[in-house]
C-alpha positions as CSV (number, residue, x, y, z in Angstrom):
1,M,-71.0,-17.8,-40.3
2,A,-67.5,-19.6,-39.9
3,T,-64.4,-17.3,-39.3
4,T,-62.4,-17.2,-42.4
5,I,-58.5,-17.4,-42.3
6,L,-56.2,-16.9,-45.0
7,L,-53.0,-18.9,-45.2
8,I,-50.2,-17.3,-47.3
9,D,-47.1,-19.7,-47.7
10,D,-45.2,-21.0,-50.7
11,E,-44.7,-24.5,-48.7
12,E,-47.8,-26.6,-49.7
13,N,-47.3,-29.3,-47.2
14,F,-47.3,-26.7,-44.6
15,R,-50.3,-25.0,-46.0
16,K,-52.3,-28.4,-46.2
17,S,-51.3,-29.2,-42.6
18,I,-52.2,-26.0,-41.1
19,Q,-55.6,-26.0,-43.3
20,Y,-56.7,-29.4,-41.8
21,F,-55.9,-28.2,-38.4
22,L,-57.8,-25.2,-38.7
23,E,-60.7,-26.7,-40.6
24,D,-61.0,-29.2,-37.7
25,L,-61.4,-26.2,-35.3
26,D,-64.4,-25.0,-37.7
27,Y,-62.6,-22.3,-39.2
28,S,-63.1,-21.6,-42.9
29,V,-59.6,-21.7,-44.6
30,I,-58.4,-20.1,-48.1
31,T,-54.9,-20.3,-49.2
32,A,-52.5,-18.3,-51.4
33,E,-49.0,-19.8,-52.5
34,N,-47.2,-16.4,-52.7
35,G,-47.3,-12.9,-51.5
36,E,-48.8,-11.2,-54.7
37,L,-51.9,-13.9,-54.8
38,G,-52.1,-13.3,-51.1
39,V,-52.4,-9.4,-51.4
40,Q,-55.2,-10.2,-54.2
41,R,-57.1,-12.5,-52.0
42,I,-57.1,-10.1,-49.1
43,I,-58.5,-7.3,-51.0
44,D,-61.2,-9.7,-52.9
45,D,-62.1,-12.1,-50.0
46,L,-61.6,-9.7,-47.0
47,P,-60.7,-12.7,-44.5
48,D,-61.0,-12.4,-40.9
49,L,-57.4,-13.3,-40.1
50,V,-54.3,-13.8,-42.2
51,L,-51.4,-16.2,-41.4
52,L,-48.4,-14.8,-43.5
53,D,-45.2,-16.6,-44.2
54,L,-42.4,-14.0,-44.2
55,C,-39.8,-15.6,-46.4
56,M,-41.6,-16.4,-49.8
57,P,-40.4,-15.8,-53.5
58,V,-42.1,-13.3,-55.8
59,M,-43.3,-11.1,-53.0
60,S,-42.0,-11.5,-49.4
61,G,-44.1,-11.3,-46.2
62,L,-42.8,-7.8,-45.3
63,A,-43.6,-6.7,-48.9
64,V,-47.4,-7.9,-48.4
65,L,-47.7,-6.0,-45.0
66,E,-46.3,-2.9,-46.6
67,K,-48.7,-3.3,-49.5
68,I,-51.6,-3.8,-47.0
69,H,-51.0,-1.4,-44.8
70,H,-49.5,1.6,-46.6
71,S,-51.0,1.3,-50.0
72,S,-54.6,0.2,-49.4
73,N,-57.4,2.7,-48.9
74,N,-59.8,0.3,-47.6
75,P,-60.0,0.7,-43.7
76,A,-61.6,-3.0,-43.7
77,V,-58.4,-4.4,-45.4
78,K,-56.1,-2.5,-42.8
79,N,-57.9,-3.9,-39.7
80,I,-57.6,-7.3,-40.7
81,P,-55.3,-9.0,-38.2
82,I,-52.1,-10.6,-39.6
83,I,-50.1,-13.1,-37.7
84,V,-46.6,-13.7,-39.2
85,V,-44.7,-17.0,-39.7
86,S,-41.3,-17.0,-39.5
87,G,-38.1,-19.4,-39.0
88,N,-36.1,-19.1,-35.9
89,G,-33.2,-17.1,-37.7
90,M,-35.5,-14.4,-38.7
91,M,-36.2,-12.4,-35.8
92,D,-35.1,-9.0,-37.5
93,D,-37.7,-9.5,-40.0
94,V,-40.2,-10.5,-37.3
95,V,-39.5,-7.0,-35.4
96,K,-39.7,-5.1,-39.0
97,A,-43.1,-7.1,-39.6
98,L,-44.6,-6.0,-36.0
99,R,-43.5,-2.2,-36.8
100,C,-45.5,-2.9,-39.9
101,R,-48.6,-3.5,-37.7
102,A,-48.5,-7.4,-37.9
103,F,-50.6,-8.6,-34.8
104,D,-48.4,-11.3,-33.6
105,F,-46.0,-13.9,-34.7
106,I,-45.1,-17.4,-34.3
107,T,-42.1,-19.4,-35.3
108,K,-41.6,-22.4,-37.7
109,P,-41.5,-25.4,-37.5
110,I,-44.8,-25.3,-35.4
111,T,-44.4,-28.2,-32.9
112,D,-47.2,-27.1,-30.7
113,F,-50.5,-26.2,-32.4
114,V,-52.0,-24.9,-29.0
115,V,-49.6,-22.2,-29.6
116,L,-51.2,-21.3,-33.1
117,E,-54.6,-21.8,-31.8
118,H,-54.0,-19.5,-28.9
119,A,-52.6,-16.8,-31.3
120,I,-55.5,-17.2,-33.6
121,T,-58.0,-16.9,-30.7
122,K,-56.4,-13.8,-29.5
123,A,-56.3,-12.0,-32.9
124,I,-60.0,-13.0,-33.4
125,Q,-61.0,-11.7,-30.1
126,H,-59.1,-8.5,-30.6
127,T,-60.6,-8.0,-34.1
128,K,-64.2,-8.5,-32.5
129,L,-63.6,-6.0,-29.8
130,L,-62.2,-3.4,-32.3
131,K,-65.1,-3.8,-34.5
132,E,-67.6,-3.5,-31.5
133,N,-65.7,-0.2,-30.6
134,Q,-65.9,0.8,-34.0
135,Q,-69.6,0.2,-34.3
136,Y,-70.1,1.8,-31.0
137,Q,-68.2,4.9,-31.9
138,Q,-70.1,5.2,-35.1
139,H,-73.3,4.8,-33.3
140,L,-72.1,7.6,-30.8
141,E,-70.9,10.0,-33.7
142,E,-74.4,9.5,-35.1
143,E,-76.1,10.1,-32.0
144,I,-74.2,13.3,-31.4
145,A,-74.7,14.4,-35.0
146,K,-78.5,13.7,-34.7
147,R,-78.6,15.4,-31.2
148,T,-76.5,18.4,-32.5
149,R,-79.0,18.7,-35.2
150,R,-81.7,18.7,-32.9
151,L,-80.0,21.3,-30.6
152,N,-79.3,23.6,-33.8
153,E,-83.0,23.3,-34.8
154,T,-84.1,24.0,-31.2
155,F,-81.5,26.8,-31.1
156,D,-82.7,28.4,-34.3
157,M,-86.2,28.0,-33.1
158,L,-85.4,29.8,-29.9
159,V,-83.7,32.7,-31.6
160,S,-87.0,33.0,-33.9
161,E,-89.0,33.0,-30.9
162,K,-87.0,35.4,-29.2
163,A,-87.1,37.6,-32.1
164,R,-91.0,37.2,-32.4
165,T,-91.0,38.1,-28.5
166,D,-88.6,41.0,-28.8
167,Q,-90.9,42.2,-31.7
168,A,-94.1,41.7,-29.4
169,L,-92.2,43.4,-26.5
170,D,-91.6,46.2,-28.5
171,C,-95.1,46.6,-29.9
172,K,-96.1,46.4,-26.2
173,M,-93.9,49.1,-25.1
174,R,-95.0,51.5,-28.0
175,F,-98.5,50.8,-27.5
176,L,-98.1,51.5,-23.6
177,C,-96.1,54.6,-24.2
178,N,-99.1,55.8,-26.6
179,M,-101.7,54.8,-24.3
180,N,-99.9,56.4,-21.4
181,H,-100.0,59.7,-23.2
182,E,-103.5,59.1,-24.5
183,F,-104.7,58.8,-20.9
184,R,-102.3,61.1,-19.1
185,T,-103.5,64.1,-21.4
186,P,-107.2,64.0,-20.9
187,I,-107.0,62.9,-17.1
188,N,-104.6,66.1,-16.4
189,I,-107.1,68.4,-18.4
190,I,-109.8,66.8,-16.3
191,L,-107.8,67.5,-12.9
192,G,-107.1,71.1,-14.1
193,Y,-110.8,71.8,-14.6
194,A,-111.6,70.0,-11.4
195,E,-109.1,72.2,-9.4
196,F,-110.3,75.4,-11.0
197,L,-114.0,74.3,-10.3
198,H,-112.9,73.3,-6.6
199,E,-111.4,76.7,-6.0
200,N,-114.6,78.6,-7.5
201,A,-116.9,76.5,-5.4
202,I,-115.0,77.4,-2.4
203,E,-115.0,81.1,-3.0
204,D,-118.7,80.6,-3.8
205,G,-119.5,78.6,-0.6
206,N,-121.1,75.9,-2.7
207,E,-120.7,72.9,-0.5
208,E,-122.8,70.6,-2.4
209,S,-120.7,71.1,-5.6
210,I,-117.5,70.9,-3.4
211,D,-118.2,67.2,-2.7
212,D,-118.9,66.3,-6.2
213,I,-115.7,68.0,-7.4
214,L,-113.6,66.1,-4.8
215,K,-114.9,62.8,-6.1
216,I,-114.2,63.9,-9.5
217,K,-110.5,64.8,-8.4
218,H,-110.2,61.6,-6.3
219,Q,-111.4,59.3,-9.1
220,S,-109.1,61.0,-11.7
221,H,-106.0,60.7,-9.4
222,H,-107.0,57.3,-9.0
223,L,-107.0,56.4,-12.6
224,L,-103.7,58.5,-13.1
225,T,-102.1,56.3,-10.3
226,M,-103.3,53.1,-12.3
227,V,-102.0,54.4,-15.3
228,S,-98.5,55.1,-14.0
229,G,-98.6,51.8,-12.4
230,M,-98.9,50.2,-15.9
231,M,-95.8,52.1,-17.0
232,D,-94.0,51.5,-13.8
233,Q,-94.1,47.6,-14.8
234,I,-91.9,48.4,-17.6
235,D,-90.2,51.5,-16.8
236,I,-86.8,50.5,-15.2
237,D,-84.3,51.3,-17.7
238,P,-80.5,50.3,-16.0
239,D,-79.1,52.9,-18.5
240,R,-81.1,55.6,-16.7
241,L,-80.6,54.8,-13.2
242,K,-79.0,57.5,-11.2
243,F,-77.3,56.3,-7.8
244,E,-76.3,59.3,-5.5
245,S,-76.0,59.7,-1.9
246,Y,-79.3,61.2,-0.1
247,T,-80.4,61.7,3.4
248,I,-83.4,59.8,4.6
249,N,-84.9,63.5,5.2
250,Q,-84.5,64.2,1.5
251,I,-86.3,61.3,0.4
252,I,-89.2,61.4,2.6
253,S,-89.5,65.1,1.8
254,Q,-90.0,64.0,-2.0
255,V,-92.5,61.3,-0.7
256,K,-94.6,64.1,1.3
257,T,-94.5,66.3,-2.1
258,E,-96.0,63.5,-4.1
259,I,-98.5,62.7,-1.5
260,D,-99.6,66.4,-1.3
261,D,-100.1,66.3,-4.9
262,G,-101.9,63.0,-5.2
263,E,-105.2,61.5,-4.2
264,H,-104.5,60.8,-0.3
265,D,-104.8,63.1,2.5
266,A,-101.3,64.0,3.5
267,Q,-102.5,64.6,6.9
268,R,-103.1,60.9,7.6
269,L,-99.6,60.1,7.5
270,N,-97.5,60.2,10.7
271,I,-93.8,60.5,10.2
272,D,-91.1,59.5,12.7
273,L,-87.5,59.5,11.7
274,A,-84.6,58.6,13.8
275,D,-81.9,61.2,14.4
276,D,-78.6,60.8,12.9
277,L,-79.6,58.5,10.0
278,P,-76.6,58.0,7.5
279,S,-77.0,58.9,3.9
280,V,-78.0,56.2,1.5
281,N,-76.6,55.8,-1.9
282,V,-79.6,55.1,-3.9
283,D,-81.6,56.0,-7.1
284,A,-84.0,58.5,-5.5
285,S,-86.7,58.2,-8.0
286,L,-87.2,54.3,-7.3
287,L,-87.1,54.6,-3.5
288,V,-89.6,57.4,-3.6
289,R,-91.9,55.6,-5.8
290,A,-91.6,52.4,-3.8
291,I,-92.3,54.1,-0.6
292,L,-95.5,55.8,-2.4
293,R,-96.6,52.5,-3.3
294,L,-96.7,51.1,0.2
295,I,-98.3,54.3,1.6
296,D,-100.9,54.4,-1.2
297,N,-101.5,50.4,-0.2
298,A,-101.6,51.3,3.3
299,M,-104.3,54.4,3.0
300,R,-106.3,52.4,0.7
301,F,-107.1,49.7,3.1
302,S,-107.2,51.7,6.2
303,Q,-109.3,54.5,7.1
304,E,-107.0,55.5,10.3
305,Q,-103.7,57.2,10.3
306,V,-100.8,55.6,8.5
307,S,-97.2,55.6,10.4
308,L,-93.9,55.9,8.4
309,S,-90.7,55.4,10.8
310,A,-87.1,55.0,9.8
311,K,-84.3,53.9,12.2
312,L,-80.8,52.3,11.9
313,I,-80.5,48.6,12.7
314,K,-77.6,46.7,14.1
315,N,-76.0,45.3,10.8
316,G,-75.7,49.2,9.8
317,N,-78.9,49.2,7.4
318,I,-81.6,51.5,7.4
319,I,-85.2,50.0,7.9
320,I,-88.1,52.0,6.8
321,D,-91.8,50.8,8.2
322,I,-95.1,51.8,6.8
323,E,-97.7,50.8,9.5
324,D,-101.6,50.8,9.2
325,K,-104.3,49.5,11.2
326,G,-106.4,48.4,8.6
327,I,-107.9,45.1,7.4
328,G,-104.6,43.0,7.6
329,I,-103.7,40.0,5.7
330,A,-104.4,36.3,6.3
331,E,-101.1,34.4,7.4
332,N,-101.5,32.0,4.4
333,E,-101.7,34.9,1.9
334,L,-98.4,36.7,3.0
335,D,-96.4,34.7,0.6
336,N,-98.6,36.0,-2.3
337,V,-98.7,39.8,-1.6
338,F,-96.0,40.7,-3.6
339,S,-97.3,38.6,-6.5
340,P,-98.2,40.7,-9.8
341,L,-102.1,41.3,-9.8
342,Y,-102.4,39.8,-6.2
343,Q,-105.6,41.2,-4.5
344,V,-107.4,40.5,-1.3
345,D,-110.9,38.5,-1.5
346,D,-113.9,39.5,-3.8
347,S,-115.8,41.0,-1.1
348,M,-112.9,43.2,0.1
349,T,-112.2,44.2,-3.4
350,R,-115.5,45.7,-4.1
351,K,-115.1,47.7,-0.9
352,H,-111.2,48.5,-1.5
353,D,-110.4,49.7,-5.0
354,G,-106.7,48.9,-6.4
355,S,-105.2,47.2,-9.4
356,G,-103.0,44.6,-7.6
357,I,-99.7,45.6,-8.9
358,G,-98.6,48.2,-6.5
359,L,-96.7,46.1,-3.9
360,S,-95.3,43.8,-6.8
361,I,-93.8,47.1,-8.4
362,A,-92.4,48.2,-4.9
363,K,-90.5,44.9,-4.3
364,Q,-89.0,45.2,-7.9
365,Y,-87.8,48.8,-7.3
366,I,-86.3,48.0,-3.9
367,A,-84.6,45.0,-5.3
368,V,-83.0,47.1,-7.9
369,I,-81.4,49.6,-5.4
370,G,-80.0,46.6,-3.6
371,G,-82.5,46.3,-0.8
372,S,-85.5,44.0,0.4
373,I,-88.9,44.2,1.5
374,S,-91.0,42.2,4.0
375,V,-94.3,42.2,5.6
376,K,-96.0,41.4,9.1
377,S,-99.8,41.4,9.2
378,E,-102.8,40.2,11.3
379,L,-106.2,40.1,10.0
380,A,-108.5,42.9,11.3
381,K,-105.3,44.5,13.1
382,G,-103.2,45.8,10.3
383,S,-99.9,45.4,8.4
384,V,-96.6,46.6,8.6
385,F,-94.4,46.8,5.5
386,S,-90.7,47.1,6.0
387,L,-88.0,48.5,3.7
388,T,-84.6,47.4,4.3
389,I,-81.9,49.8,2.7
390,P,-78.1,49.0,2.7
391,V,-76.2,52.2,3.6
392,S,-73.9,51.5,0.7
393,C,-75.9,49.6,-2.0
394,Y,-73.4,50.5,-4.9
C-alpha cells in the first residue's frame, strides 16, 4: 500500500508541482487548499505524513498544529509527522511550529527537491520506527498482563493449596496426638502390670515366668519407643525450645536415667567423659533425645558393649562419639543413613527390628541446637556416630 501524503498549501501551482514530484516517487498525494480543510482531511483520511504551509488564509499552519496536537483526542492523529514549509523570513514561526511538535521544516522556494525527498523519507522512517515501538510496547504490555494473570492464578492456587496442606497437617497433628494418647495409655498399663508380675515372679523364684515377662516388657518398651518416634517427627516447636547452660555430665546423667527406664540394658553402655569439659548452651531435651536415638540404634544392631565418649576438640567444640561393634554400614549406604525411614537390607531387618526414623530424628534435633552429626562405619566391624556441639550455640 502506497504511503499517503497530505499537502496543505493555498498556492495551487506549488501544490501541483509538489504533487507531481511525489507521485513520481510512488507516493499517494491528497491536497487541501487551506488550514480548515487540511485539519478535516487529517482527521478523516489519517495520512502517513503532512506537508504544511505556515502562511495561509482562513487558518494558519501554526493554528493547524495547535488544533491537531492540543485539541485532538485521537493518538493516531497526534502521531502523524508534520513537515512545515515556510518562507525564508519566517524563522520565528518555524521555531514556534517545532515547539508545537512539527517534525521538520523546509523553506520556500524549494530549489532542491532532493532536500524535500530526504525530509519525507526521514519522517516516514521515524514514523515506522515509532509504530513498531508502540506495537512492541503494546505486545509487551499484553504479555506482562497475561503473565501477571497467570502468576496471580498460580499464586491463588498455591494459597489454596497451602490452606489445604495446613488443614491436612492440622488433621495429621490431631490424629497423631490422639493416637499417641491412645497408644501410650494401654502400653503404660501393660508395662505397669508387667513390672508387678516381674517383681512377684522374682519373689516366687518363677524363672520360667520371668523370661516371658521380660519379653513383654521389652516389646512394650519397643512399641512405646516407636510411638515416641512418630511424635518426635513433629514435636519440635520453636516456641517451646529452652536453651540453657548445661555440663556434659548433666546431659549424660539424664541419658543414663532414660536408659535405665527403657528397654535396653544400661550395663551395656560404657561412658568415658574427658575432664574439664566446658558447659554447652543447648535445649537439654533435644540433645538428650538425640543421644538416646543413637544409643538405641547402636544397641539394636550390636550385641556387644556400646561406648559413649566426649572430648573437647581444637576448634573449641565438643564432640560426642557413640561407638558400637555391630554389623556396620556399607560405604555406599553412608549417605542414606540419616534419610527418613532408611533401614539396612531386608535380611538384616528381619534380624534387627527398628522403624528407620531414629537417625533422621537425631540429625534433626542436633541441627536445631546448632550442631552437626556424622558417621564412620565398616561392614562387620561397627560404626561411630559423632555429634559436634558448639560450646556456645546461641
